[in-house]
N, C-alpha and C positions, 0 to 999 in steps of 0.2 A: 348243235345237237343233230340237225338234219344230216350233216355230212358224216358224222359218226354212226348214225342210224343206217345210212345207206352203205358207206364204205368201211365201216368198222374202224380199226386203229389208223388205217390210212387216211380216214376222214379228218383226223387231228392235224396231220401234215398239210392236207389241202386247206383246212381252215386257217392255219397259220399263214400259208401263202396268200390266201384271200385277204386276210387282215392287212398284211404288208402291202398288197396291191391296192387295197382301198385307201390306205394312208397316203400312198403316192399319187393316186389318181382322183381323189375326191376334191381336191382344192383346199384342204385343211392346212397343209404345210407350206404351200406356195400358190400363187395365182394360176389358175388353169390356163389362162391365156398364154402363159410362158411355157407351158408343157408341150411336148411333141403331140402331133395329131393322134397317134395311136393310143397315147395315155388318155387323152381327152375322150376318145371313143370308148375305151374300156371303162372310164369313170362314169359314163352315162348309163352303164349297165349294172352298176353296183349300188346298193342301198345307202351307203354312207354319204354318197354325193348328195342325195336328196335330203338327208338329215342336216347336213351342213348348209345347204341352200336355204332350208327353212329357218334354221337358227340365225343365219346372217340376215335374212329378210326381216325377221321379227326384231332382232337387236338393232340393226342399223336404220331401217325405215319404218318399222312398226306395221309393215304390210301383212295383214292376216290372210289375204287371199293366196299369196305365194306359200305361206305356212301351211294352210289347209290342203292345197293341191299337192304339195310335196309329202305331207302326212298321209294323204290318200295313196300315193305311190308306195311309201314305206309300208303301209298297211297291207297292200296287195302282196308285197314281198313276204311279209310276216305270215299272212294266211297261206300263201303258196308253199313256203318252207315248212310250215306246220303240217300242211296236208301231206306233203311228200314224206315228212318224218313219220307221221302216223301210218301211212300206207306201208312204209318200209318196216316199221315196228310190227304191225299186224302180220305182214308177210313173213317176217323172220320168226315171230312167235308161233305162227301156224305151222311152219316147217319144223320147229324144234319141239312142239308139243307132243307129237306121236313118238318121238325118240325118247323123251323123258318119261312118258307113260309106259313105254315098253321096257325101259330100264328099271322101273319101279317094281315090275312083276317078276 
């Protein structure tokens, strides 16, 4: 939603590209140790990596500390994306409001 709020229709394309990138770089499809260094670096910047790490920790070891620390990282992503989306929405609606008000008269 944030990408569409910021980039419009182009945000949908960027979103699809990010989903594919996350699938390849998060360690969900194959072990990250086998991936090239650049994929490992990109994976560390995307939220799906932290979701999968937390699920693996809880399922395999029952380690709640890893779960909660990764949940904190995902929460920061969520809050950041929501804030950017809200700012973009408010900015866009403030730019469009005078045009629609002038068109109504």
